[in-house]
C-alpha positions as CSV (number, residue, x, y, z in Angstrom):
1,M,161.3,17.5,-106.7
2,T,160.5,21.1,-105.7
3,T,157.2,21.3,-103.9
4,T,155.5,23.9,-101.7
5,F,152.5,23.3,-99.5
6,H,149.8,26.0,-98.8
7,R,147.0,25.5,-96.4
8,H,144.8,27.3,-98.9
9,W,145.3,28.4,-102.5
10,R,144.6,32.0,-101.5
11,D,147.9,32.0,-99.5
12,V,150.0,31.6,-102.6
13,P,152.1,34.8,-103.2
14,E,151.2,36.2,-106.6
15,S,154.9,36.8,-107.3
16,S,155.7,33.1,-106.9
17,W,153.1,31.8,-109.3
18,R,154.7,31.6,-112.8
19,W,152.3,29.4,-114.8
20,A,150.6,31.9,-117.0
21,N,147.6,29.8,-118.2
22,F,146.6,28.4,-114.8
23,S,145.6,29.8,-111.5
24,P,146.2,28.4,-108.0
25,A,142.5,27.8,-107.6
26,E,142.5,25.5,-110.7
27,I,145.3,23.4,-109.3
28,A,144.2,23.3,-105.6
29,C,142.2,20.5,-104.0
30,R,138.6,20.7,-105.0
31,G,137.4,19.5,-101.6
32,T,139.6,21.5,-99.1
33,G,141.2,24.4,-101.1
34,K,144.7,23.1,-100.0
35,L,147.4,23.3,-102.5
36,L,150.7,21.5,-103.0
37,V,152.7,23.3,-105.7
38,N,154.6,20.7,-107.7
39,E,156.8,22.8,-109.9
40,P,158.1,20.1,-112.3
41,A,154.5,18.9,-112.9
42,L,153.2,22.4,-113.4
43,D,156.1,23.1,-115.8
44,K,155.0,20.1,-117.9
45,L,151.3,21.2,-117.7
46,Q,152.2,24.7,-119.0
47,A,154.4,23.1,-121.7
48,L,151.5,21.0,-122.8
49,R,149.2,24.0,-122.9
50,D,151.7,25.9,-125.0
51,R,152.1,23.0,-127.4
52,L,148.4,22.5,-127.9
53,G,147.7,26.2,-128.2
54,K,144.3,26.0,-126.6
55,P,142.9,26.0,-123.0
56,L,143.2,22.9,-120.8
57,I,140.2,22.4,-118.6
58,V,141.6,20.9,-115.3
59,R,139.0,18.6,-113.7
60,S,141.3,17.6,-110.9
61,A,144.9,18.3,-109.9
62,Y,146.2,18.2,-106.3
63,R,144.1,16.3,-103.8
64,S,144.5,16.4,-100.1
65,P,144.5,13.0,-98.4
66,E,141.0,13.5,-96.9
67,H,139.5,14.6,-100.2
68,N,141.3,11.7,-102.1
69,R,139.7,9.2,-99.7
70,A,136.3,10.9,-100.1
71,V,136.4,10.5,-103.9
72,G,137.7,7.0,-103.8
73,G,141.1,7.8,-105.2
74,A,144.0,5.3,-105.1
75,T,145.9,5.2,-101.9
76,R,149.1,6.1,-103.7
77,S,147.5,8.4,-106.2
78,K,149.9,10.9,-108.0
79,H,147.2,13.5,-107.2
80,L,148.4,13.4,-103.6
81,D,151.8,14.6,-104.8
82,G,150.4,17.3,-107.1
83,A,152.0,15.4,-109.9
84,A,148.8,14.4,-111.8
85,F,146.1,16.2,-113.7
86,D,142.7,15.1,-115.1
87,I,142.1,17.1,-118.3
88,A,138.7,17.3,-120.0
89,M,138.6,16.4,-123.6
90,A,135.6,18.6,-124.5
91,N,137.8,20.9,-126.5
92,H,140.6,18.5,-127.5
93,D,141.1,15.6,-129.9
94,P,142.2,12.8,-127.5
95,V,144.7,11.3,-129.9
96,A,146.4,14.7,-130.4
97,F,146.3,15.4,-126.7
98,E,147.9,12.1,-125.8
99,A,150.7,12.6,-128.3
100,A,151.4,16.1,-127.1
101,A,151.4,15.0,-123.5
102,R,154.0,12.3,-124.2
103,E,156.1,14.8,-126.1
104,V,156.4,17.2,-123.1
105,G,157.3,14.4,-120.7
106,F,154.1,12.9,-119.1
107,L,154.5,9.2,-118.5
108,G,151.3,8.0,-116.8
109,F,148.0,7.9,-118.7
110,G,144.5,7.0,-117.6
111,F,141.7,7.1,-120.2
112,Y,138.1,7.8,-119.1
113,P,136.0,8.2,-122.2
114,R,132.7,7.8,-120.3
115,S,133.7,10.7,-118.0
116,G,135.3,12.7,-120.8
117,F,138.8,13.2,-119.5
118,I,142.4,11.9,-119.6
119,H,144.6,11.5,-116.6
120,V,148.3,12.4,-117.0
121,D,151.1,12.3,-114.4
122,L,154.8,12.2,-114.1
123,G,155.1,8.5,-114.0
124,P,156.3,5.8,-113.7
125,A,155.3,5.0,-117.3
126,R,152.0,3.1,-117.4
127,Q,148.5,3.4,-118.7
128,W,145.0,2.1,-118.0
129,G,141.5,2.3,-119.3
130,E,140.2,2.1,-122.9
131,R,141.2,4.9,-125.3
132,F,138.6,7.3,-126.6
133,P,136.7,6.1,-129.7
134,V,137.6,7.8,-132.9
135,R,135.3,10.7,-133.3
136,A,133.0,10.9,-136.3
137,T,134.0,13.2,-139.0
138,A,132.2,16.6,-139.0
139,F,131.4,16.1,-142.7
140,A,128.6,14.1,-144.2
141,S,129.5,10.4,-144.7
142,E,127.9,10.3,-148.1
143,T,128.1,12.9,-150.9
144,P,124.6,14.2,-151.5
145,P,123.2,13.8,-155.0
146,A,124.6,16.3,-157.3
147,R,122.4,19.2,-158.2
148,E,121.3,19.8,-161.7
149,V,123.8,21.8,-163.8
150,L,122.5,25.4,-163.6
151,A,122.0,25.7,-167.3
152,E,120.0,22.5,-167.4
153,S,118.0,23.1,-164.2
154,R,114.3,22.7,-164.5
155,T,113.9,25.9,-162.5
156,M,116.1,27.9,-164.9
157,K,114.3,26.4,-167.9
158,G,110.9,27.3,-166.5
159,G,111.9,30.7,-165.3
160,G,113.7,31.4,-168.7
161,A,110.6,30.3,-170.6
162,A,108.4,32.6,-168.5
163,G,110.7,35.5,-168.9
164,A,111.2,35.1,-172.6
165,A,107.5,34.6,-173.2
166,T,106.6,37.7,-171.2
167,L,109.1,39.8,-173.1
168,G,107.8,38.3,-176.4
169,A,104.2,39.2,-175.6
170,A,105.2,42.7,-174.7
171,G,107.2,43.0,-177.9
172,V,104.4,41.7,-180.0
173,E,102.0,44.2,-178.4
174,V,104.3,47.1,-179.2
175,A,104.8,45.8,-182.7
176,Q,101.1,45.5,-183.1
177,D,100.5,49.1,-182.1
178,I,103.2,50.4,-184.4
179,L,102.0,48.3,-187.3
180,A,98.4,49.3,-186.8
181,E,99.3,53.0,-186.9
182,T,102.1,53.2,-189.5
183,Q,102.0,50.2,-191.7
184,G,98.8,50.3,-193.5
185,A,100.1,48.1,-196.2
186,I,100.3,45.1,-193.9
187,L,97.1,45.8,-191.8
188,P,95.9,42.3,-192.6
189,L,98.6,40.9,-190.4
190,V,97.4,42.7,-187.3
191,P,94.8,40.0,-186.3
192,Y,97.4,37.3,-186.5
193,L,99.7,39.4,-184.3
194,D,97.0,39.6,-181.7
195,T,96.8,35.8,-181.7
196,L,100.5,35.5,-181.5
197,R,100.6,37.8,-178.4
198,W,98.1,35.5,-176.6
199,V,100.3,32.5,-177.5
200,F,103.3,34.2,-175.9
201,I,101.2,35.0,-172.8
202,A,100.1,31.3,-172.6
203,V,103.7,30.2,-172.8
204,A,104.6,32.6,-170.0
205,F,102.0,31.0,-167.7
206,V,103.3,27.6,-168.6
207,G,106.8,28.6,-167.7
208,I,105.7,30.0,-164.4
209,A,103.9,26.8,-163.6
210,V,107.0,24.7,-164.5
211,T,109.1,27.0,-162.2
212,V,106.8,26.6,-159.2
213,Y,106.6,22.8,-159.7
214,A,110.4,22.5,-160.0
215,R,110.8,24.5,-156.8
216,L,108.4,22.3,-154.9
217,D,109.9,19.2,-156.2
218,D,113.4,20.3,-155.3
219,W,112.3,21.2,-151.8
220,K,110.8,17.8,-151.4
221,R,114.1,16.2,-152.4
222,G,116.0,18.4,-150.0
223,Q,118.0,20.0,-152.8
224,R,117.1,23.6,-151.8
């Protein structure tokens, strides 16, 4: 096993650090700043990062003996050898993460769903803790009631009626003016056309009322 100890992570020569997605500060002891560079472990960590294709949030990596005691770590913790990493699951699916970690060669697994991280180390092969619960799907569990077909929608019907009636009323008014001026032979029809115009106007108002009601009803049902 190739390891190199540094009294502080700032002492690590930049030229000797070859793990592109991690920094000495991320891997160093959180309590003291000391760092034990475990190359085989870091190689697997980088391979895991490459396989997953997204950042790994390292909660804990190397621990100095004094810091390990302070946090209540096991006396033979792999963190003391720089061979263990606690990785947050905030941006990972735990199942996919575990599978990828096994594929790159990690052997020890500790599951901490309440704290939101998974411990991985170089072994021996073992595991502890309860696995993360299956996460709920991001989609609705039930299909919402189907909306009305557009052509059959009450809103469309009401709006269509209002529009048609408005156009009809305008058309009748134009026809009335033309007939009154140029069609003397059928002047007796003019009073009836006036009545028909008002009928169209009444239909337009009814259509508008239906449209407003349909919108309010759909809003109440959560369909809009």
